[in-house]
C-alpha positions, 0 to 999 in steps of 0.5 A, a space after each residue: 500500500 503506497 503512502 499516497 493511498 494511505 494518506 488519501 484514505 485518512 483524508 477520506 475518513 476525516 471528510 466522512 467524520 466531519 459530515 457527522 453532527 451530534 451536537 452543536 459545538 462551540 468554536 473553541 471546541 471545534 478547534 480543539 477537535 481539529 488539533 486532536 485529529 491533527 496530532 493523531 495523524 501527523 506523527 511524521 512531522 513531530 518537529 516543526 520549524 517556523 521562520 517569520 514571526 510577524 503578525 501572521 506567523 507568530 499566531 500560526 506558530 503559537 497554534 502549533 505549540 498549543 497543539 503539542 508540536 515541538 517548534 523551533 523558530 527564527 526571526 530577525 526580530 529579537 523581541 519576537 524570538 524572546 516571546 517564543 523562548 519564554 513560551 518554551 519554543 527553541 529559538 535558532 540563530 539561522 534558518 539552517 539551524 531551524 532546518 537541522 532541528 525540524 521534520 518540516 519547516 514553515 516560512 511566513 515572510 514579507 516578500 519573494 526576495 526574503 523567501 528566496 534568501 531564507 531558502 538559498 542564502 548563506 546559512 539558509 534552509 538548503 545550505 549544503 544541498 542536504 536536507 533533514 526536513 522532508 517537507 518545506 511549506 511557504 505560506 508567504 504571499 509571493 509570485 508563482 515564479 519564485 514558488 516554482 523555482 524553489 520547488 525545483 531547487 528543493 526537489 534537487 536536494 537529498 535527504 540526510 536521513 531516509 526513514 521508512 515513511 516513503 519520503 525519497 527526497 524533500 518536497 516543497 509546498 506553496 501554501 499562502 493563507 487567507 483570513 488575516 490576523 484574526 483568523 491566524 489567532 483563532 486558527 481559522 485560516 484558509 490555505 491555498 496549496 500548490 505542489 504534489 498531492 502526496 505532500 499536500 495530504 501529508 501536510 494537511 493535518 498541519 494546515 488544520 492545526 492553523 486553519 479550518 479550510 484547505 484547497 488543493 490548487 494543483 502543481 507547484 506555484 498554483 497556491 501562490 497564483 491562487 492567492 494573487 488572483 484572490 487578492 487582485 479580485 479583492 482589490 478591484 472589488 474594493 475600488 468598485 464598491 468605494 466608487 459606487 458608494 461615493 457616486 450614490 452619495 453624490 446622487 443623494 443616497 446615504 452610504 448606509 442605504 445604498 449598502 443595504 441595497 447592495 447586500 440584498 441585490 446583485 452587487 453584494 460582495 465581501 467589500 460591501 457586506 463584510 468590510 465596508 469602506 465607508 466610516 460609520 456604516 459597519 462596526 468592527 471593520 477598519 473604516 470604523 476606526 480610522 482605517 487602523 489595523 486590517 490589511 495594510 495598503 502597502 501589502 495590497 500594492 505589493 500583491 497587485 504589483 505581483 499580479 500585474 507582473 504575472 499578467 505581463 509575463 504570460 501576455 494577458 491584457 489586464 486593464 483593471 489590474 493596471 488601474 488598481 496597481 496605479 491607485 494603490 501605489 499612489 495611495 502608498 506614495 501619499 502616506 497611507 501605506 500602513 492604513 488598511 487598503 479600504 482607506 482608498 475610499 477616504 483618499 479619493 472621496 473624503 470631503 466630497 461626500 457625507 454618510 
């Protein structure tokens, strides 16, 4: 029986179990059950390395520790490292030291250049061309081309220790996430995963320790491609909703009334019903707190720029992508790079309209 068949069987069993509902469960109970399930089927990855302890990575790594994994961490921020040291996690000075202590390594870094350097640079994860980890997972939001390049580099490495678990060489998965800081904290992220299906199934218990949904997107780089396309759609829809609400206000309709129309009609979308950009329309979103927190405009500008570059590389004409790139770049240049990207409403329309 192959390892792929075994993993598929476990995956099928977990899906069957998840369809059985005995009593309503609180969110915390569901998370604990997911972690229990994860611990039962992921003993091949008992030691987890985590590199990148920012807003997202720190929370993801914390959930791994809570689930009982032995976690070794690295970050250039000494304060972040100390927090995890105080929690009992092993802290390492370099990525290569993390690799030496881990069965699987997860990276969560700001940009493609950071990820590539952590893998291939001096004292990087792949230092020497031999690998102790059997699996590398990158959850950063980077371009698909870099993900595919790293997948090839990892596949050309050799395992230092070959165990009787079917792994003949190390594998790489690009597995960016959606859900933001709150979902990272709650362990309810969605993972979009590219790479071999066998590696995906082996890693799924880890994903379900940090999230609630996983989507297998196909071969190497497809997870990164899915994330960039998702964020591009989010950026363009936010621009459309912002402009429509501004026009409605100019025509005499309040933003609250027009939002009610949108959300009961064909214009309904995440930007209108869950993340409304107009101050005072919705509680608990960045627009209700001067656009603080949330998803920084500089990150949206980065992601739209990746989308524009990817479109150019494949020869696809994307006029809305180009316009969105220009708008979010301007937003950052005007000093709003740390504000939530929904502040595009205020930047372009504040002072012209009232709620």
